[in-house]
N, C-alpha and C positions, 0 to 999 in steps of 0.2 A: 088745771095745768099751769095757768098763768101765775097762780099763787106760788106754786113750787118753783117756777123759773125765777120769780122775783125774790124769793127767799134765798135760793142758791146764789143769785147774782149779788144780793146784799151781803151775804156772808163772804163771798169772794172779794168784793170791793173793800170791805172792812179789813180782811186779811191782807190785801195788797197795800192798803194805806198804812197799816201798822208796820209792815215790813219796810216800806219806803221811808217812813218817818224814822225808823230805827237805823236806817243806813245800810240795810241789807239788800241793795238793789241787784247785786249779782245773784243772790239767792232767789229774789223775786223773778228775775229774768229766766233763770233755769226752771222755776216752778211754772211760770206762765207759758213758756214755749211747750213744755211737756204736757201741760194741762190741755191747752187748746188742740195740740196735735192728737192726743188720745181721744179727746171728745169728738173731734171731726172724723176720726177713723171709725168710731162706733156709730155715729150718725150716718156716715157713708155706707157702712155695712147694713144698717137698718133699711135705709132707703134703697140700696141696690137689691137686696133680697126681696123687699116689698114689691119693687117693680118687676122682678123676675116672677114672683108668684102671681101678680096681677096679669102679666102677659100669658102665663100658662092657663089661668082661669079664663081669660078672654079667648084663648085658642081652643078651649073646650077640653083641656087635658085634666079634667077633674077626676075624682075617684069614682070608679064604677064598681058594680057588685062583685065581679070576679076578683078584682084586686082586694077588696075588703074580705072576701072569703079566703083568699090566699093568706092574708095577714092573720085572720082569726084562726084558721085551721090549715097550716101549711102542709101537714102530713096526712091530711084527710082522715083524722082519727074519729071524727063524729059522723061519718057516713054509715049507711046501713050495711050490716055485715053481709047481707045477701047480695047487694050490689058489688061489694068488694070481692066476694068469692067468684062471681060470674066474670068480672072483668080481669081478674088476676089469676087465671088458671095456669097460664103458661109462663114459666120463669123467664124465657128469652124475650117474650113480649114486654114483660115488666121492665127488664133491663133496657130494652130499646126505648120504651116510653120515658124512663128516667133520664136517659142520655139526651133525648129530645128536649125534655124539660130543662135540663142543665144548660143546654146550648141556648135556649130561649132566654134564660135568665142572665146571660152574659151580655147584657146591653149596657155595661158600665161606661163604655166609651161614649155612647150616645148621651147618657145621663150626665157625664162629665162635661161634654161640650155644651149641653143646655144650661148647666149651672155656672159655666165660666162667665156668663154675663153678670152674675152677681158678684163673682170673685174679682173680676177685672174691671169693675166699675170705676170710672175716673173719680167719682166722689169718695171712693175708698183708697184708690191708688195714690192720688195727689197728697193726702195727709200723711201717708207713709213716707213719701219723699220728703215732705216738710219735716217730719220727725227726725229722719236720718240726717238731713242737711243741718238742722238746728243742733243736733248732738255734735256733729263734726265741727260746726262753727264755734260752738262753746268750748269744745276741747282744744281746737287750734288756737283760740285766743286765751287759753289758760284760765277761763272763768267757769269751768264746768264744776258743779257741785252735785255729785251723784245722789246724795240723799234728797236734795230739793228736786232734782229731776225725777227720781223714782216716786217721790211723794206727789208730784204734779201728775205723773202718769196714772197713779192709783186713784187719786181724787177725780181726775178727768174721766176715767173709766166708770167710777162709781156714779158721778153726776150724770153721765150720758145714759147709763143703764136706768137710773131713776127717771130721767126725762123720757127715755124710750118707753118704759112701762106706762107712764102717764099718757104718752102719745098713743100707744096701742089701745089703752082703755077708752080714749076718745074716739077711736076709729070703730070700735065694736059697739 
């Protein structure tokens, strides 16, 4: 992973030096601000969601067999036919059971609240603020170059994803 970081850093430094020597420092400023903002947004997302998953694992909210069975066979197609015929003889009972099941599956609010810790992580929120403020500052000073800014965003995202994949490989 260190080799990948060093390679990306070397390419970035060479790119920055070439732009600076050529006199394109406005272009370089746009590129660098967008690059670092997008890279920190991705890293913040990785770390926020990693902490959320670690907390859930520590709390014992792992996968159990019933959840895996629901995922593999949600409509109970692979059960024995004799069991199905005994259990589902009355149509009204079947409808009541399905209504109960639908009400139990409507726990989206609870799941949303649990996942907001990953969404509203300060490591993810602060780089978004930095991205917006840098865009506004560049635009207000009339030095905004959209192409350089978008190129910086794209390469920042690409670099962060490559580093994130390498980071995940080292964890497993």
